[in-house]
C-alpha positions in Angstrom: 81.9 91.0 70.7 84.5 91.1 73.5 87.6 90.8 71.5 89.8 93.8 70.5 92.3 92.9 67.9 95.2 94.1 65.8 96.7 93.4 62.4 100.4 93.0 62.6 103.3 93.1 60.2 107.1 93.3 60.7 109.9 95.7 59.9 111.7 94.3 56.9 114.7 96.6 57.0 117.8 94.7 56.0 121.2 95.1 57.7 123.7 92.3 57.8 124.1 88.5 57.8 123.4 86.2 60.7 122.8 82.6 61.6 121.5 80.3 64.3 122.3 81.5 67.9 123.7 79.3 70.6 122.6 79.6 74.2 126.1 80.1 75.5 126.7 83.4 77.1 123.1 84.1 78.3 123.9 83.7 82.0 126.9 85.8 81.6 124.9 88.4 79.8 122.4 88.7 82.6 125.2 89.1 85.2 126.9 91.7 83.1 123.7 93.6 82.5 123.1 93.8 86.3 126.7 95.0 86.9 126.3 97.7 84.2 122.9 98.8 85.6 124.4 99.2 89.1 127.6 100.9 88.0 126.7 103.2 85.1 129.8 104.3 83.1 128.5 107.0 80.8 126.3 110.0 80.9 123.2 110.5 78.7 125.2 112.6 76.3 127.7 109.7 75.8 125.2 107.0 75.0 125.7 105.3 71.7 123.3 106.2 68.9 120.9 103.7 67.3 123.3 103.6 64.3 126.3 102.9 66.5 124.4 100.1 68.3 123.5 98.5 65.0 127.1 98.8 63.7 128.4 97.3 67.0 126.0 94.4 66.8 126.9 93.7 63.2 130.6 93.6 64.2 129.8 91.3 67.1 127.9 88.9 64.9 130.9 88.6 62.5 133.4 88.2 65.4 131.2 85.6 67.2 130.1 83.8 64.1 131.8 80.5 65.0 130.4 80.5 68.6 126.9 81.4 67.4 126.9 79.0 64.5 126.2 81.6 61.9 126.1 80.3 58.3 126.0 81.9 54.9 122.5 80.4 54.3 120.9 82.9 56.8 120.3 86.6 56.7 119.1 89.2 59.2 117.1 92.4 59.4 117.2 94.8 62.3 113.7 95.1 64.0 114.4 97.3 67.1 117.2 98.8 69.1 117.3 99.6 72.8 120.1 101.7 74.3 120.3 101.7 78.1 121.1 104.7 80.2 124.6 103.3 80.9 125.2 102.7 77.2 124.4 99.0 77.1 122.9 98.1 73.7 120.3 95.5 72.7 119.7 94.9 69.0 116.8 92.8 67.9 116.9 90.8 64.6 114.6 88.9 62.4 116.1 86.0 60.3 115.8 84.4 56.9 116.9 81.0 55.8 117.9 80.9 52.1 116.0 84.1 51.7 112.8 82.7 53.3 111.5 84.4 56.4 111.9 82.3 59.6 109.0 82.3 62.0 110.6 82.1 65.4 114.0 83.0 64.0 114.2 86.3 65.9 116.9 87.0 68.5 118.3 89.8 70.6 122.0 90.6 70.8 123.2 92.2 74.0 126.3 94.5 74.0 128.3 96.3 76.7 128.5 100.1 76.6 131.8 99.8 74.7 130.0 97.7 72.0 131.5 94.3 73.1 129.4 91.2 72.9 127.6 90.0 76.1 125.2 87.4 74.9 121.9 86.8 73.2 118.3 85.7 73.6 116.7 83.8 70.8 113.2 82.5 70.0 114.5 79.0 69.1 117.6 77.1 69.9 117.3 74.7 66.9 119.3 74.6 63.7 117.2 76.4 61.1 118.1 74.2 58.2 115.4 72.3 56.3 115.9 69.5 53.7 114.5 71.6 50.8 113.0 74.9 50.1 110.9 73.5 47.3 107.3 72.9 48.5 105.4 69.7 47.7 102.1 71.7 48.2 101.5 74.3 45.6 100.7 77.9 46.6 97.1 77.8 45.1 96.4 74.8 47.2 97.7 76.5 50.3 95.5 79.5 49.5 92.5 77.2 49.2 93.2 75.6 52.5 93.6 78.9 54.2 90.3 80.2 52.7 88.5 77.2 54.0 90.0 77.8 57.4 88.7 81.4 57.4 85.2 80.3 56.4 85.3 77.6 59.1 86.2 80.3 61.7 83.1 82.2 60.6 80.5 79.5 60.3 77.0 80.8 59.5 78.3 84.0 57.9 78.4 84.8 54.2 81.8 86.1 53.5 82.6 88.0 50.3 85.7 89.5 48.6 87.8 86.7 50.1 91.5 86.8 49.0 94.5 84.8 50.1 98.2 85.5 49.9 100.5 82.6 50.6 104.1 83.2 51.5 106.7 80.4 51.8 108.5 80.5 55.2 110.5 78.3 57.5 108.4 77.6 60.6 110.7 77.3 63.7 107.9 78.1 66.2 106.3 74.6 66.3 109.0 72.1 66.9 111.6 71.1 64.4 112.0 73.7 61.6 110.0 72.8 58.5 109.0 74.5 55.2 105.5 76.0 55.5 103.1 78.3 53.8 102.1 81.3 55.8 98.8 82.5 54.2 97.1 85.8 55.0 93.5 85.4 54.1 91.0 88.2 54.3 87.4 89.1 53.4 84.3 91.0 54.4 81.3 89.9 56.4 77.7 90.6 55.3 77.9 94.1 56.6 81.2 94.8 54.8 83.3 94.7 57.9 86.8 93.0 57.6 87.6 89.5 58.7 91.1 88.0 58.4 93.1 85.0 59.5 96.7 83.9 59.2 97.0 80.2 58.4 100.2 78.2 58.7 100.3 75.1 56.6 103.0 72.4 56.3 104.3 72.8 52.7 105.0 69.1 52.4 101.9 67.4 53.8 99.3 70.2 53.6 98.5 69.8 57.3 97.5 72.9 59.2 100.1 73.8 61.7 98.4 76.8 63.3 96.0 79.6 62.6 95.1 82.9 64.3 93.1 86.0 63.7 95.1 88.7 62.1 92.8 91.6 62.9 93.3 92.0 66.6 91.0 92.3 68.4 96.7 105.6 69.7 96.0 124.5 71.6 92.3 123.6 71.3 89.9 121.5 73.3 87.3 118.9 72.6 84.2 117.4 74.2 84.7 113.7 74.1 82.3 110.8 74.5 84.1 109.2 77.4 86.7 111.5 78.9 85.0 114.9 79.3 86.5 118.0 77.9 90.2 117.5 77.0 93.0 119.7 75.7 94.0 119.1 72.1 96.9 120.4 70.0 95.9 121.3 66.4 97.3 122.8 63.2 96.0 126.1 61.9 95.5 126.2 58.1 94.2 129.5 56.9 91.0 130.2 58.7 90.4 126.6 59.8 92.0 124.2 62.3 93.0 120.6 61.5 92.9 117.8 64.1 96.6 117.2 63.6 99.1 117.4 66.5 102.5 118.9 65.4 103.9 118.3 68.9 103.4 114.5 68.6 104.8 113.6 65.2 101.8 115.1 63.3 99.4 112.4 64.6 95.9 113.1 63.2 92.4 111.8 63.2 90.1 111.4 60.1 86.6 110.2 59.3 86.3 106.8 57.7 82.8 107.6 56.5 81.6 104.2 57.6 83.5 102.5 54.8 86.0 99.6 55.0 89.3 98.5 53.4 89.4 96.3 50.3 92.7 94.3 50.3 93.6 91.6 47.7 96.6 89.3 48.0 98.0 91.5 50.8 97.7 94.6 48.7 95.0 97.1 49.7 93.2 98.1 46.5 91.3 100.7 48.4 91.2 101.9 52.0 88.5 103.5 54.0 89.2 107.2 53.9 90.7 109.2 56.8 89.3 112.6 55.9 91.0 115.0 58.3 88.6 116.6 60.7 88.6 120.4 60.6 87.0 123.0 62.7 86.5 126.8 62.5 87.0 127.7 66.2 89.3 125.0 67.6 86.6 123.6 69.9 85.9 120.1 68.8 82.9 117.9 69.3 79.8 118.2 71.6 80.2 115.1 73.7 77.3 113.5 71.8 77.6 110.6 69.4 75.4 112.5 66.9 78.3 114.9 66.3 80.9 112.8 64.3 83.8 114.8 65.7 83.1 113.8 69.3 84.5 110.3 68.6 87.4 112.0 66.9 88.1 113.9 70.1 88.4 110.6 72.0 90.6 109.0 69.4 93.0 112.0 69.2 93.1 112.2 73.0 93.8 108.5 73.3 96.7 108.8 70.8 98.1 111.8 72.8 98.0 110.1 76.1 99.5 106.9 74.8 102.3 108.9 73.1 103.0 110.8 76.3 102.9 107.6 78.5 105.5 105.8 76.4 107.7 108.9 76.0 107.6 110.1 79.6 107.6 106.7 81.3 109.8 104.6 79.0 111.7 107.1 76.8 110.0 105.7 73.7 108.9 108.4 71.2 106.1 107.1 69.0 104.9 103.6 68.4 108.0 102.6 66.5 110.3 104.6 68.7 111.3 106.8 65.7 109.3 110.0 66.5 106.8 109.4 63.7 103.2 109.9 64.4 100.3 107.6 63.5 96.8 108.5 62.5 93.3 107.4 63.5 90.2 106.5 61.5 86.9 106.7 63.3 83.4 105.7 62.1 84.8 102.6 60.3 82.4 100.1 58.8 78.7 99.5 59.8 78.0 98.7 63.4 81.6 97.5 63.7 82.2 96.0 67.1 86.0 96.3 67.0 89.1 98.5 66.9 92.5 97.6 65.6 96.0 98.7 65.0 97.3 98.1 61.5 101.1 98.3 60.8 100.6 98.5 57.0 99.0 101.9 57.3 100.5 102.7 60.7 97.1 103.7 61.9 94.4 103.0 64.5 90.9 102.2 63.3 87.7 102.4 65.4 84.2 101.1 64.8 81.1 102.7 66.2 79.8 99.5 67.8 76.3 98.1 67.3 74.8 100.2 70.1 73.4 97.1 71.9 76.5 95.3 73.2 79.2 97.9 72.5 79.2 101.6 71.8 81.9 103.6 69.9 85.2 101.8 70.7 87.2 105.0 71.2 87.7 104.8 75.0 91.1 105.7 76.4 92.1 102.2 77.5 91.1 100.7 74.2 93.3 103.3 72.4 96.2 102.4 74.7 95.6 98.7 74.2 95.5 98.8 70.4 98.5 101.1 70.0 100.5 98.9 72.4 99.9 96.1 69.9 101.9 98.3 67.6 104.7 98.6 70.1 104.7 94.8 70.5 104.9 94.3 66.8 108.0 96.6 66.6 109.7 94.8 69.5 109.1 91.2 70.7 106.5 90.5 68.0 104.9 87.9 70.2 103.2 85.3 67.9 99.4 85.7 68.1 98.6 82.2 69.1 99.2 79.9 72.0 100.8 81.2 75.2 102.7 83.9 73.3 99.4 85.1 71.9 98.0 85.4 75.4 101.1 87.4 76.4 100.6 89.6 73.3 97.1 90.4 74.4 98.0 90.9 78.0 100.8 93.3 77.1 98.1 95.5 75.5 95.8 95.2 78.4 98.6 96.0 80.8 99.8 99.1 78.9 96.3 100.2 78.0 95.5 100.2 81.8 98.7 102.0 82.6 97.9 104.7 80.0 94.5 105.2 81.6 96.1 105.6 85.1 98.8 107.9 83.6 96.1 110.2 82.0 94.6 110.8 85.5 91.3 111.9 83.9 88.6 112.5 86.5 85.9 111.5 84.0 87.6 108.2 83.2 89.8 107.4 86.2 92.3 104.6 86.0 91.1 101.1 86.8 91.8 97.5 86.2 88.7 96.9 84.0 89.2 96.6 80.3 86.7 98.5 78.1 84.3 99.5 80.8 83.3 102.6 79.0 82.4 101.0 75.7 80.1 98.1 77.0 76.4 98.4 76.8 73.6 96.6 78.6 73.4 93.9 75.9 76.9 92.8 76.7 75.8 91.5 80.1 79.0 92.4 82.0 80.4 95.7 83.3 83.7 95.4 81.3 85.3 93.2 78.6 88.0 91.9 81.0 88.9 92.1 84.7 92.6 92.1 85.6 92.2 91.4 89.3 90.2 88.2 88.8 90.1 87.4 85.0 87.7 84.6 85.4 84.9 87.1 86.2 84.4 87.4 82.4 83.3 83.8 82.3 86.2 82.7 80.0 89.6 83.9 81.1 92.1 81.9 83.1 93.2 83.1 86.6 96.0 80.6 86.9 98.4 78.9 84.5 97.9 75.3 83.5 99.2 73.2 80.6 96.0 73.8 78.7 96.1 77.6 78.9 97.7 77.8 75.4 94.6 76.2 73.9 92.4 79.1 74.9 91.6 82.1 72.7 94.4 84.6 73.2 91.9 87.0 74.8 91.3 84.5 77.6 94.8 82.9 77.9 95.9 86.5 78.6 94.2 86.3 81.9 97.2 84.7 83.6 99.5 87.6 82.7 96.8 90.2 83.5 96.3 88.6 86.9 100.1 88.6 87.5 100.3 92.3 86.5 97.5 93.2 88.9 99.1 91.3 91.8 102.5 92.8 91.1 101.1 96.3 91.1 98.5 96.2 93.8 98.9 92.9 95.7 96.3 90.3 96.6 93.1 90.6 98.7 90.3 93.2 98.9 90.9 96.9 98.2 89.2 99.9 96.6 91.1 102.0 94.0 89.5 105.1 92.5 86.1 104.0 93.7 86.3 100.5 92.2 86.4 97.4 94.5 88.8 94.6 93.8 89.4 91.3 95.5 92.3 89.4 93.8 92.8 85.8 94.8 96.0 83.8 94.4 96.3 80.3 93.0 98.6 79.1 95.7 96.8 80.8 98.7 99.8 83.1 99.2 99.6 86.8 100.1 101.3 89.1 97.6 102.4 92.6 98.3 102.3 95.0 95.3 105.1 97.3 94.2 103.1 99.9 92.3 102.0 100.5 88.8 105.1 102.4 87.7 107.4 99.6 88.6 105.1 97.1 86.9 105.3 99.2 83.7 109.1 99.5 83.9 109.6 95.8 84.4 107.1 94.7 81.7 108.4 97.2 79.2 112.1 96.2 79.6 111.1 92.5 79.5 109.2 93.1 76.3 111.8 95.2 74.5 115.0 93.5 75.7 114.2 89.8 76.6 111.0 88.5 75.0 110.9 87.0 71.6 108.2 85.8 69.2 108.0 82.4 70.9 108.1 83.5 74.6 105.6 81.5 76.7 104.6 82.0 80.3 107.7 80.3 81.7 109.8 82.5 79.4 107.8 85.6 80.5 108.7 84.8 84.1 112.4 84.6 83.2 112.2 87.8 81.1 110.5 89.8 83.8 112.9 88.5 86.5 115.8 89.5 84.3 114.2 92.9 83.8 113.7 93.4 87.6 117.3 92.3 88.2 118.5 94.9 85.6 116.4 97.7 87.1 116.4 97.0 90.8 119.0 94.3 91.5 119.0 90.6 92.2 117.3 89.8 95.5 115.6 93.3 95.6 112.1 93.7 96.9 111.0 94.2 93.3 112.8 91.1 92.1 111.2 89.0 94.8 107.8 90.5 94.2 108.0 89.5 90.5 108.8 85.9 91.5 106.0 85.9 94.1 103.4 87.2 91.7 104.2 84.6 89.0 104.1 81.8 91.6 100.7 83.2 92.7 99.3 82.5 89.2 101.0 79.1 89.1 103.9 80.0 86.8 107.1 78.7 88.2 
């Protein structure tokens, strides 16, 4: 099974009212952002706090209500806040319409260092109003349809303990806004491993609008399965040590005891345990799978490196940017060929694999991949279907790869192969995915076309993965850390790379400042160009490289 997935939820923190956003001011915002980036006005100690940024944004929404078309029928909740080094502020909102969540209603407000309004990016430009919020299709019928969709996605399998939780929403992601049921349906396969799907159904006609998987595919020392002997911070409790890191938000790793979660109607009746690993000498694992703590070493190490990468490279402390640690569960399920981040428990979960196609899924790039899904869910929340779903997956591949390079581990050196440590002979390929030439996996797209959005998100991600490789390393043949690459271009151009650090800086700013839930490949090009402009200037080598790399994968 080649797909690594994640379950996603959203921050529902309420703040203030909002409404539909107009496109006016976006060009001015980009120009102002560049000017601010090139002429910083405040030192780090003078930067506005998160609370100040939220207050400034709330005031801006009230002041600009007429221009933005805000109405009393809509509400907002703050999802994320970015404060630039010069004091510029970017506050991201989710929206409701008559108290119903709006899929595609998210937007980002951009503010100057003094808190004045600069502009906004929004997922949809349409008026959010719908004729009625009373559905013609009853909730139980929506649940039945979603259950049928889950079973159809797992033909030939006997599913058990299937539950469905419909929620009435306004869908603004798929054309004109309409009333819809968003149903999260989940169950277990014959081995007791979780399966889940989110199904979007027209609340008037009962027609399925969209559907996507909702499980998609983070001082002692430890001997790991994949990364050799690594340093680990632990917590001493009496005469024993706990695999809990007080220097990284108390992140910890526990044993799931090969059990699984049981969730009904969106509420988890029981969860697989996360029994904290303890040790008497602060030397963890043996490097062999027969020692259950060896996989725990990999998981904890992956969490540490991912935490450090985001903090040291992007100034983000923790997945949610709030300094709080997550936790890991290893040995989940029976022969479970998957790993996933789950916002509802704020935790990473790893299966042991079936031993034939995949081994334990606790490799470093897998950890970075999955926890980056958590970062995406707290920022752009790219919808997990169509082109936005491909960008969601690519974001995790990109940052998982950058975490691996950042770690600089001689036992698992950085490369542009995804999951190369976890594949086994039965998988038939040396990695899950290949960023330099995605089509080498037999399914992924090297180049954009109008049909890319119809692919599974793990394959439509190939376009952005290819872009990222070209932007960092350039086209043509080369060897990096002992791995040979030969990246083609779709327009027969020659692309010169600008390095991994600049790739990471540009993609992170695009994700956290400009992308929204509905961003597609054309939108990603615009977002990354805006990010490059902010960071390096319009017409800079970096800006031109971004444009060239997108053109090289047929995104214009």
